N, C-alpha and C positions, 0 to 999 in steps of 0.2 A: 504494500500500499504506499509506504513512504517513498519507495523507489519510483513508483509510477507518479506520485505527486511531484517528485523532484524533476522528473523528465517534463512534466507539464510546466512547472515553475521555470525551468530552464528555457522553454520555449517562449514564455513571456518575457524573460530577461534578454533573449537574443533577437527580439523583434527589431531592436535598433542596436548596433554594435558601437560600444564606446571604449575609449582608452581610459584605463583606470590609473589614476595618479597614485604615487607612492605616499603613504600617510601613516599616521599612528594607528593603533589597533582600535577597531570599532568596539562599542560597549553595548551589551545587552543587560539591563538591569531593572529593578522594580523601585517604584516610588509610592509611598515612602518605604525606606530600607528598614526602618524599625519603627514601631508604635505600640503603645499600650492600648488594649481593649478590654472589655469585660467579657469573660467567658460566657459563651451562649449568644453573644452579640455578633453583628455582621460589620463588615467593613470592605473598602475597595482598594485594591492595589493596581497601579498602572504598570504595564510592561512597556518599557521605554527603550529606544534605540538611539544611540549617538554613533553616527558613522565615521566621526573623527577624519573627515575628508574623503573617505572612500565613497564610490558611487555604488549604491545598492539597488538591484532591480527586483529581487525576490527574496523571500524568507521561508523557512520551514522551522518553526520554533515549537518545541514541546517541553513540558515540565510537570511538576507535581506539587501538591500541598500535603504536609504532614500535620496531623492533628487538627485538621480543618476540613470543611466541605465547601466545594465550590458550587455556589448557587446558580451562577449564570456568568456569561462573559458578553462583553460588547465590543464592537469595533468602531464605534462613532469617532469621527475625526482622526481616523487611522492614517499613518503614512502609506499604508497599502490600499491600493485602489480596487484590486481584484482579489477577493478571497475564494479559495477553493475549499477550505476548511477553516472553521472557527468553532471549535466544539470542546465539550467536556465529556469525559467518560469515567465510569466508576466513581464519580463524585469527587475524585481528587487529583485527576490528571487532565491537562489542557493541551490545545494544539492551535496554533495560528499558522496557516500556510497560504501563501498567496504572492502576488507581485504587482509592480507598477511598470508598465511598458517603458515609459521614459526615464524611469529610475529617480532616485532622490539622494540628496547629500545634506548631511545636517542632523538635527535631533528632533524627535517627536514621539508619540504615542503609537505602539503597535496595537494593543488592546487593553481592556480592563477585565479584571478578575473580581467578582462579587463573592466574598468568602465569609462563612460563618465559622467561628471558633467553637469547638465541640466540648472542650473541657479546660480547666486552668492549666497553665504550663506555657511552654514555648511552642509556637507554631512557625514552620519554615515553609517558605515558598521558593522553589529553585527551578532552574532551567537545566534541561538534560544536555549532556555532552554532545549528543548526536544532532543537535539543533545546527541549522546552517543558514548563512546569509550568502546570496550569490551576487556577484558582480555583473556588470553589463555584459561581459563576455561569457557568463554562465559559470565562472570559476568560484568554487566554494571558498569563503574567507575564514575558515575555521581557525587557522593558525593565527590570524590577526583579529580575533574576536575575543573580548573579555567577557566572562559571564559572572554576574554578581547576584547573590540570593537576597532574600529579605527574611528578617526575623521579627516575629510579632509575639509580644508579651500578653498572653490571656490571663488576666487577673481575676482572682476569686471575688465574686459579687459580695458586697457587704450590706448590712442593714441600713446604712446611711447613704446608700448609692442614690442619686437623684435619677428619677425615672421620667423620661421625657416621652410624650405621646403626641400624635398629630391627627387631627380630624381630616385635614385637607390632603395629606400624604401618609396614610396610616401604615403602609408597608414599605420599609426601607429598601426592600429589594425590587421594588416596582417603579416604573416611570409613569409620570402623571402629567397632564397638560395644564393644569392649574399653575399660575404664576404667583399666587399668594399662598404663603406657607404659614399655617396656623399651628402653633405648638402650645403644649401645656406641661407643666410641672407643679407639684404641690408646693405652695409657698409656705415658708416657716417663719414664725414670729422672731422678730429682731435679727434676721439673717439678711445680708445683702449678697447679691449675686453679680458675677461678671460673666458676659457672654460674648460670642463672636460668631458671625456668619461669614463663611469663607468658602472659596473653591479649592483651597488647599487642604487635603486630608490630614496633614500634619499640623496645621495652625492650631494654637490654643489661646484661650483668652487670658489676659493680664490679671493683676490683683486689684484693679480699680473697679469700684462699683459702677454698674451701668443701669441706667433707667431709660425705657423707651422714649423716643422722640420722633418727630415728623410723622411717617406713615405707621409707626409702631403703635399698637395699643396694648395698654397693660391693665389687665383686670383679673389677675390670676392666670390669664392666658396671654399669649403673644401672637400678634399677626405681623408677619414681614411681607409687605406688599410690593409688587412690581419687580419681582426678580426676573432676570434674563434666564434664558435656557441654559442647561448645564447641570452638573452635580454639585450640590451644596452641602456643606457640613456645618451644623450648629453645635457649638461647643459651649458647655456651661459649667461653672464651679461656684462654689461658696467662697466669698472673699476671705483670704486668710488660710484656706485649705488646699491641699494639693490634688485631691480627687477631681477628675473631670468627667462629665457626662457628655455624650455624643449623640446626635441625631443626623442622619443623612436623608436628603431629599433629591429626587432625580426628576428634572423638569424638561419636557419636550412639548411644545405647542405648535410646531411647524409640521405640516404633512410631508411625506416623502415627495420626491420628484422622479418622473420617469427619466430614464437614461436612453432606453429604447423600447419601442412598441411597434410591431409590424405583423401585418397579416400576410402569410405566403401561401402560395399554391402548393399542392400536394407533391410529395417526393416519394421514391420507393419505400423509404424508412417509415413513412406515415400511411402507406398503403394508399398513396395518392389523395389522402384527405388533406383538406386546408388546415393550417395550423398558425398559431400565434406565438411569436417569440417576444419576450419582455423582460425587462430588468429595471428595478428602481433603486435609489439609494436614499438613505436618511442620514443626516449628519450628526444627529444626537443619539437617539435611543437605538438606531438600527432597525432594519426590516425584520418583522416578526413573521409574516406570512403573506401569501397571495391568495385571493378568493375570486371566484366566478359566480356570477348570478345568471342564470339562463332563463330568458323569458319571464323574469320577474319571480322565479322561484327562490328558495332559501339558498344562502351562500354556501359554496363548497370550497374546500381548500384545493389548490392547484399548484403545479410546478411548471416552469418552462422548459421545453416548448409544450404548449397546450394544443391537442388536436381537436379541432371543432367538430361537434356533433353533426350528424347529417340533416337534421330536421329542425335546427334552431332558427329563430327569427331575430333575436337580439341577445348578446351576451355582454355583460358588464364586468370588467376584470378590475380589481382593487388590490393596491399594495398598501399594507397596514403596518404601521411601526409599533414598537413596544409600549408606546404611550396611548395607543388607540387611534391616532391620527391616520387618515388615509387619503389616497388619490386614486380616482377612477377613471377608466376610459372604456367607452362603448363602441362595439362594432356590431353591424347589423348584416344579415345574410341577403343574398340577392333576391331571395323571395320577399323579405321584408321591404327591401327597396322597391320591388315591383308593386307591392301592396300600397306603399305610400304614394308612388307615381299613379296608381289606379284611383286612390282617394282624391288626388289632385284634379285628375282628368274628370272624374264623376262630379266634383265640386264644380268644375268649370262648366260642365254640361248643364248641371242643375241651375247654376247662376244664370247661364245664358237663356235657358227655358223660362226662368222667372221674369227676367228682363223682357223676353218676347211677350210673355203673358200679360205683364203689368202694363205695357205701353198701350195696347188697344183698350184696356179697361180705363186708363187714365183719360184716353181721348173720349170715351163715351160719356165719362163723368163731366168732363168739360163741356161736351156738346149740349147735354141736359142743362148744365148751369147756365148756359147761353140762352 
């Protein structure tokens, strides 16, 4: 499987041949590299790549998590334009495989892992040694790549831990389209709090008491309004104490966009049935699924290419992202187009007949009136 994938990725990397400059070793690493979390809680780590001047066209990166469960992965805002695999298996291993035909140089995110710690102790996220970066000429850069793991400290919950909940974004592992974040924690008498909202998963509040202002509302609950799209981390602490409570909210309010959508004539592989090829992208939460509605029926999950049924009139295909936003496009059969044309012709005939009928009646009325 990996060998087949590497051949495919190599084809992506060789679509344009580049000269690869001599440079320092590329780096594959996680951010944050270390963080404290409460056992049983979830968090996100980003798999990042710094090419250190190398030109990279494709990657095949796998790894695993110990003492944790990978809930999901996302590829939003990735350096990789075309993924042939972005998946989780057995709950603790992951893989990102794909390429960018024009290549990229610099640093950025390959993908994100949404992980839940399962018990107190140390949790490790690491990259397998078999992982590969391919240059523009299809050459593996294994000897020039540094791999760095992440170490997460899963702390034992205590009775004084601040518990944060949310009505607007109740599941920290799920994407939502709402841009107003509503949070709650039980206030304690004579206690001051310091908090911070940030897109940096390692950010922590300072020791200065905060009170909401502007769009923030404070009545035992807090509403943070008008957030942009992205992954946010709300961190909270009692002033003068070390313990930190975190809450993650993932926001995507923009529908996906079509990259390609085309109806094609039949080929031998489709037994000469017409088919639709399509692909969409979503820069935040990523594509969750594609659906088709045939003649107003219930939506069904589909994959591309989709072979058109023989007797359909109208098919609407939708791309739906992980926050539930969707974009749709409709195609009609030749029979449906003929029906529409027939309706138009019949309407013109009926309209002409009415005009013909109304004119003599009008003349008779006017004659009687005279």
